[in-house]
C-alpha positions as CSV (number, residue, x, y, z in Angstrom):
1,M,-107.2,40.3,-99.5
2,G,-109.7,42.7,-98.0
3,E,-110.5,40.0,-95.4
4,L,-106.9,39.9,-94.5
5,M,-106.8,43.6,-93.9
6,A,-110.0,43.5,-91.9
7,E,-108.6,40.8,-89.6
8,G,-105.5,42.9,-88.8
9,G,-107.1,46.3,-88.5
10,S,-109.9,48.4,-87.2
11,A,-112.2,47.4,-90.1
12,G,-112.7,44.0,-88.5
13,G,-113.5,45.4,-85.1
14,A,-112.1,44.1,-81.8
15,R,-111.1,40.4,-81.8
16,S,-109.9,38.2,-79.1
17,R,-107.4,36.5,-81.4
18,P,-106.0,39.1,-83.8
19,T,-104.1,38.2,-86.9
20,T,-100.4,38.0,-86.2
21,H,-98.3,39.8,-88.8
22,V,-94.9,38.1,-89.3
23,A,-92.2,40.2,-91.0
24,L,-88.7,39.2,-92.1
25,I,-86.4,42.0,-91.1
26,G,-83.5,43.3,-93.2
27,E,-81.7,46.7,-93.0
28,Q,-84.7,48.7,-94.3
29,R,-87.4,49.6,-91.9
30,M,-89.9,51.8,-93.7
31,P,-91.3,49.2,-96.1
32,I,-92.1,47.0,-93.1
33,Y,-93.5,49.9,-91.0
34,M,-95.6,51.2,-93.8
35,A,-97.0,47.8,-94.6
36,E,-98.0,47.2,-91.0
37,K,-99.7,50.6,-90.9
38,A,-101.5,49.9,-94.2
39,L,-102.7,46.5,-93.1
40,G,-103.7,47.7,-89.6
41,A,-101.5,45.3,-87.7
42,R,-102.5,44.6,-84.1
43,R,-100.0,41.8,-83.3
44,F,-96.5,41.7,-84.8
45,L,-93.6,39.3,-84.8
46,A,-90.2,40.3,-86.3
47,V,-88.0,37.5,-87.7
48,V,-84.4,38.6,-87.6
49,S,-81.0,37.4,-88.6
50,G,-77.9,37.9,-86.3
51,R,-77.4,41.4,-87.8
52,T,-80.9,42.8,-87.7
53,R,-82.1,42.5,-84.2
54,S,-81.4,46.2,-83.5
55,V,-83.6,47.1,-86.6
56,A,-86.4,45.0,-85.1
57,D,-86.0,46.7,-81.8
58,R,-86.6,50.1,-83.4
59,L,-89.5,48.8,-85.4
60,N,-91.1,47.3,-82.3
61,M,-90.7,50.5,-80.4
62,A,-92.4,52.5,-83.1
63,L,-95.2,50.0,-83.6
64,R,-95.9,49.8,-79.9
65,G,-96.3,53.6,-80.0
66,E,-99.2,52.9,-82.5
67,G,-100.8,50.4,-80.1
68,V,-99.5,47.2,-81.7
69,D,-98.7,44.1,-79.6
70,C,-95.1,43.3,-80.5
71,L,-93.8,39.8,-79.6
72,D,-90.2,39.1,-78.9
73,P,-88.2,38.8,-82.1
74,V,-87.3,35.3,-83.3
75,E,-83.8,34.8,-84.9
76,V,-83.3,32.4,-87.8
77,S,-80.4,31.5,-90.0
78,A,-79.8,34.1,-92.7
79,Y,-78.1,31.8,-95.2
80,D,-78.9,28.2,-94.2
81,L,-82.1,27.3,-96.1
82,P,-82.9,24.0,-94.3
83,A,-82.2,25.6,-90.9
84,A,-84.3,28.7,-91.7
85,T,-87.1,26.6,-93.1
86,E,-87.3,24.4,-90.0
87,A,-87.2,27.3,-87.6
88,L,-89.9,29.2,-89.5
89,R,-92.1,26.0,-89.7
90,R,-92.1,25.8,-85.9
91,V,-92.8,29.6,-85.5
92,L,-95.6,29.7,-88.0
93,A,-97.2,26.5,-86.6
94,Q,-97.3,27.9,-83.1
95,L,-98.8,31.2,-84.3
96,R,-101.4,29.5,-86.4
97,S,-102.5,27.6,-83.4
98,E,-103.2,31.0,-81.8
99,G,-105.0,32.6,-84.7
100,Q,-104.6,33.7,-88.3
101,V,-101.1,34.7,-89.7
102,V,-99.8,36.9,-92.5
103,V,-96.2,36.8,-93.6
104,N,-94.4,39.9,-94.9
105,L,-91.6,38.7,-97.2
106,T,-90.1,42.2,-97.9
107,G,-87.1,42.1,-95.6
108,G,-84.5,39.6,-94.6
109,T,-82.1,37.7,-96.8
110,K,-83.2,35.9,-100.0
111,I,-82.7,32.6,-98.2
112,M,-85.0,33.8,-95.3
113,A,-87.7,35.0,-97.8
114,L,-87.5,31.7,-99.7
115,A,-87.8,29.7,-96.5
116,A,-90.7,31.7,-95.4
117,Y,-92.5,31.3,-98.7
118,L,-91.9,27.6,-98.8
119,V,-93.4,27.2,-95.4
120,A,-96.3,29.6,-95.8
121,A,-97.6,28.7,-99.3
122,P,-100.3,27.9,-100.0
123,E,-102.2,28.0,-96.6
124,I,-100.7,31.3,-95.2
125,P,-101.2,34.6,-97.0
126,C,-98.1,36.6,-97.8
127,C,-97.4,40.1,-98.8
128,Y,-94.5,42.0,-100.3
129,V,-93.7,45.8,-100.5
130,S,-92.6,47.1,-103.9
131,T,-90.5,50.0,-102.9
132,E,-90.1,51.4,-106.4
133,T,-93.7,51.3,-107.4
134,K,-95.1,52.0,-103.8
135,E,-97.4,49.0,-104.0
136,L,-98.3,46.1,-101.8
137,L,-98.3,42.7,-103.5
138,F,-100.4,40.0,-102.0
139,L,-99.8,36.3,-102.6
140,E,-102.6,34.0,-101.4
141,K,-103.7,30.6,-102.5
142,G,-101.7,30.8,-105.7
143,R,-103.1,34.2,-106.7
144,V,-101.2,37.5,-106.9
145,S,-102.9,40.9,-106.5
146,K,-101.7,44.3,-105.7
147,A,-102.8,47.6,-104.2
148,P,-101.3,51.1,-103.9
149,L,-99.3,51.7,-100.8
150,R,-100.5,55.0,-99.5
151,V,-99.8,55.6,-95.9
152,K,-99.5,58.9,-93.9
153,V,-96.3,58.7,-91.9
154,S,-95.3,61.7,-89.7
155,L,-91.8,63.0,-89.4
156,R,-91.8,61.8,-85.8
157,E,-92.8,58.3,-86.8
158,Y,-90.2,58.1,-89.6
159,L,-87.4,59.3,-87.4
160,A,-88.5,57.0,-84.5
161,V,-88.3,53.9,-86.7
162,H,-84.7,54.9,-87.4
163,G,-83.7,55.6,-83.8
164,F,-84.0,59.4,-83.9
165,K,-86.2,61.8,-82.0
166,I,-87.2,65.4,-82.8
167,V,-85.6,67.9,-80.4
168,K,-87.1,71.1,-81.7
169,T,-88.6,72.8,-84.8
170,K,-89.3,76.5,-85.5
171,E,-92.2,78.3,-87.1
172,P,-91.3,81.4,-89.2
173,S,-93.3,84.6,-88.6
174,E,-95.9,85.7,-91.0
175,D,-93.7,88.7,-92.0
176,Q,-90.8,86.3,-92.8
177,K,-93.0,84.1,-94.9
178,E,-94.3,87.0,-96.9
179,L,-90.9,88.4,-97.6
180,A,-89.4,85.0,-98.3
181,R,-92.1,84.4,-100.9
182,A,-91.3,87.7,-102.6
183,F,-87.6,86.8,-102.7
184,G,-88.0,83.2,-103.9
185,R,-90.6,83.7,-106.6
186,Q,-88.5,86.3,-108.4
187,A,-85.1,85.1,-107.3
188,A,-83.5,85.3,-110.8
189,E,-84.7,88.9,-111.2
190,I,-83.3,90.1,-107.9
191,A,-80.1,88.0,-107.8
192,S,-77.9,91.1,-107.3
193,L,-80.0,92.2,-104.4
194,L,-79.8,88.8,-102.7
195,E,-76.1,88.8,-103.1
196,S,-75.7,92.3,-101.8
197,L,-77.7,91.5,-98.7
198,H,-74.9,89.2,-97.7
199,E,-72.8,92.3,-97.0
200,F,-74.7,92.6,-93.8
201,S,-73.1,89.5,-92.4
202,K,-69.8,91.3,-92.2
203,G,-70.6,93.4,-89.2
204,E,-72.3,96.4,-87.7
205,G,-71.1,99.0,-90.1
206,A,-71.8,97.1,-93.3
207,T,-73.6,98.8,-96.2
208,A,-74.6,97.2,-99.5
209,R,-75.2,98.5,-103.0
210,I,-76.5,97.4,-106.3
211,Q,-74.7,98.9,-109.3
212,C,-77.6,98.5,-111.8
213,P,-80.7,97.5,-110.0
214,T,-83.6,95.8,-111.8
215,P,-87.1,97.2,-111.4
216,Q,-87.9,94.3,-109.2
217,E,-84.9,95.1,-107.0
218,E,-85.8,98.7,-106.7
219,V,-89.4,97.8,-105.6
220,L,-88.2,95.3,-103.0
221,V,-85.6,97.7,-101.5
222,R,-88.3,100.4,-101.2
223,Q,-90.7,97.9,-99.6
224,L,-88.0,96.9,-97.1
225,E,-87.3,100.6,-96.4
226,E,-91.1,101.1,-95.7
227,R,-91.0,98.3,-93.2
228,N,-88.0,99.9,-91.5
229,I,-85.8,96.9,-92.3
230,L,-83.4,98.8,-94.6
231,C,-82.3,102.4,-94.7
232,V,-81.7,103.7,-98.3
233,E,-79.2,106.4,-99.0
234,A,-80.6,109.4,-100.7
235,G,-79.6,110.1,-104.3
236,K,-80.7,109.6,-107.8
237,G,-79.8,106.8,-110.1
238,P,-77.4,103.9,-109.6
239,P,-75.8,102.6,-107.6
240,L,-78.5,101.9,-105.1
241,R,-77.0,102.0,-101.7
242,F,-78.6,100.9,-98.5
243,G,-77.9,99.7,-94.9
244,L,-79.5,97.6,-92.3
245,A,-82.0,99.5,-90.2
246,D,-83.3,96.6,-88.0
247,R,-80.6,94.2,-86.8
248,S,-83.2,91.6,-85.9
249,W,-83.6,90.9,-89.7
250,Q,-79.9,90.3,-90.3
251,T,-79.9,86.5,-90.2
252,F,-83.0,86.4,-92.4
253,L,-81.6,88.8,-95.1
254,C,-78.2,87.1,-95.1
255,G,-79.7,83.8,-96.2
256,G,-82.4,82.7,-93.7
257,W,-85.0,83.8,-96.2
258,L,-84.1,80.8,-98.4
259,E,-84.9,78.3,-95.6
260,V,-88.2,80.0,-95.0
261,Y,-89.0,80.2,-98.7
262,T,-88.3,76.4,-99.1
263,F,-90.5,75.7,-96.2
264,E,-93.3,77.8,-97.5
265,A,-93.0,76.6,-101.1
266,L,-93.3,73.0,-100.0
267,R,-96.1,73.6,-97.5
268,E,-98.2,75.7,-99.9
269,A,-97.8,73.0,-102.7
270,G,-100.0,70.7,-100.6
271,R,-98.2,67.6,-101.8
272,W,-96.6,66.6,-98.5
273,D,-98.1,65.0,-95.4
274,E,-95.9,67.2,-93.2
275,V,-93.3,70.0,-93.7
276,S,-91.1,71.2,-90.9
277,C,-88.6,74.1,-90.6
278,G,-85.4,74.2,-88.5
279,L,-85.7,70.5,-87.6
280,V,-83.2,69.4,-84.9
281,V,-83.0,65.6,-84.5
282,R,-81.0,63.5,-82.0
283,A,-80.1,59.8,-82.0
284,G,-81.8,57.9,-79.2
285,N,-78.4,57.2,-77.6
286,G,-77.5,60.9,-77.9
287,S,-74.5,60.1,-80.1
288,I,-75.7,62.2,-83.1
289,E,-77.5,65.5,-83.3
290,N,-78.2,67.2,-86.6
291,E,-80.2,70.2,-87.7
292,F,-82.0,70.4,-91.1
293,D,-83.2,73.6,-92.6
294,V,-86.3,72.0,-93.9
295,A,-87.8,68.5,-93.8
296,A,-90.8,67.1,-95.7
297,I,-92.5,63.7,-95.9
298,R,-95.1,62.2,-98.1
299,N,-96.2,58.5,-98.2
300,G,-93.2,57.6,-96.1
301,Q,-90.8,59.4,-98.5
302,L,-88.5,61.7,-96.4
303,C,-86.9,64.7,-98.0
304,L,-84.2,66.7,-96.2
305,F,-83.1,70.2,-97.3
306,S,-80.0,72.3,-96.6
307,C,-80.3,75.9,-97.9
308,K,-77.3,78.0,-98.8
309,S,-77.2,81.4,-100.4
310,G,-74.4,83.8,-101.3
311,R,-72.6,85.2,-104.3
312,N,-71.7,81.7,-105.6
313,L,-71.0,78.3,-104.3
314,L,-67.3,78.8,-105.2
315,E,-66.9,81.4,-102.5
316,V,-68.8,79.3,-100.0
317,A,-67.4,76.0,-101.1
318,D,-66.5,75.0,-97.6
319,K,-70.0,75.7,-96.4
320,A,-71.5,73.8,-99.3
321,R,-69.2,70.9,-98.7
322,R,-70.0,70.7,-95.0
323,A,-73.7,70.9,-95.8
324,M,-73.4,68.0,-98.2
325,E,-71.3,66.0,-95.8
326,E,-74.0,66.4,-93.1
327,L,-76.7,65.5,-95.6
328,G,-74.8,62.5,-96.8
329,F,-73.9,61.3,-93.3
330,I,-77.4,61.4,-91.9
331,S,-79.2,60.1,-94.9
332,R,-77.0,57.1,-95.5
333,R,-79.0,53.8,-95.9
334,E,-78.0,52.5,-92.5
335,R,-79.2,55.7,-90.8
336,L,-82.4,56.9,-92.6
337,G,-82.9,54.3,-95.3
338,T,-83.6,54.3,-99.0
339,Y,-86.8,56.2,-98.4
340,C,-84.8,59.3,-97.6
341,E,-83.7,61.8,-100.3
342,S,-81.4,64.9,-99.7
343,F,-81.5,68.3,-101.4
344,L,-79.1,71.2,-101.4
345,V,-81.0,74.4,-102.2
346,T,-78.9,77.4,-103.4
347,A,-79.7,81.0,-104.5
348,S,-76.1,81.3,-105.9
349,R,-75.8,82.3,-109.6
350,N,-72.6,80.3,-110.0
351,V,-72.1,76.7,-108.8
352,E,-68.7,75.3,-109.4
353,D,-68.3,71.9,-111.1
354,A,-66.7,70.4,-107.9
355,I,-69.9,71.1,-106.0
356,R,-72.0,69.5,-108.7
357,S,-69.8,66.4,-108.9
358,R,-69.8,66.0,-105.1
359,A,-73.6,66.3,-105.0
360,Q,-74.0,63.7,-107.8
361,E,-71.5,61.4,-106.1
362,W,-73.3,61.5,-102.8
363,G,-76.8,61.3,-104.3
364,I,-77.8,64.8,-103.3
365,H,-80.2,66.8,-105.5
366,L,-79.2,70.4,-106.3
367,I,-81.9,73.0,-106.5
368,L,-80.5,76.0,-108.3
369,L,-81.4,79.7,-108.5
370,S,-83.4,79.1,-111.7
371,D,-85.4,76.3,-110.0
372,L,-86.6,78.5,-107.0
373,P,-89.8,79.9,-108.5
374,Q,-91.0,76.3,-109.2
375,L,-89.2,74.7,-106.2
376,A,-92.0,72.3,-105.2
377,N,-92.5,71.0,-108.7
378,V,-88.8,70.6,-109.2
379,V,-88.5,68.5,-106.0
380,V,-91.4,66.2,-107.2
381,E,-89.7,65.9,-110.6
382,R,-86.4,64.9,-109.1
383,L,-88.1,62.3,-106.8
384,E,-90.0,60.9,-109.8
385,A,-86.8,60.7,-111.9
386,T,-85.1,58.9,-109.0
387,R,-88.0,56.4,-108.7
388,K,-87.9,55.7,-112.5
389,R,-84.1,55.1,-112.4
390,G,-84.7,52.6,-109.5
391,E,-87.2,50.7,-111.6
392,S,-85.0,50.5,-114.7
């Protein structure tokens, strides 16, 4: 199968008659896109049904951006085996007269896949993407082999394949990153402080207090005072009272720190190909625009994060519900595919059962206060658990 990869990619050098990669197109785009990147496609033909031409159009647009020569899609019958077989026989015969051919059986209907295999075997090599195991299976001359599917896909590429483009992102300041790490890594020990900081969202004259501050909270408050972010009222012993000295930090202290911490925790873990903060995306036709606090991608697996802090998710139930609705809406299969997982990150000490049930119903992973110090590891564990459920 190494010869097949060389024919299609840079390993084989420039060729006047490059291998044509023929892919059956279903609703899912990432398995096809990742296979074409892994095999180094230089010439691509999408075989579509009546429902999947728009999927092929997005794939072609993204692949053309990678320098691939994309032919006009060919439509075949999705459920008529004799008709699909005959149509594919003509298509593959024409392509074979022009050079070598590889058939990707991953997408399309089962009838389309069966027709393609009946026509291709045994002369034409085929491949199949195992989504659950992240492997490429190769079927050639009666032999089956496999290889890990490890492809670096950027956020821009993933979104482009699904018809979205990045409008903007934001990079937190170094001061914000430093403080966010201090908050997140000891979140359980400073939970009262994190809740009290939300008092600053109420207006100009707001002050906050901690009735029985922990040692960690006292240290952090003093550090914030030294930075001229908080002003601490004089006095001995509890409660510890303080106000906001620098209004430019209000959004950060009232919850923005959780977004920055999630971004930093994932970035520092080094397990993702790309991590972005404050990602705003827009559909190509302008019909949908969404903002995600954090987005990360690894090996074509997209993770979207919405971050909510506060006293508990009962008090901010409406915000939590809206966040989950947005995550659920944008990450549905027909929009961002099965390679997309959604997370709701919260620093709340109390999460009501209704929120937990809604998250489970919509397939959204909850990252709780106790998870924050090991956030990156928890995310990986949740992804692995989801993968294993998919295999069973």
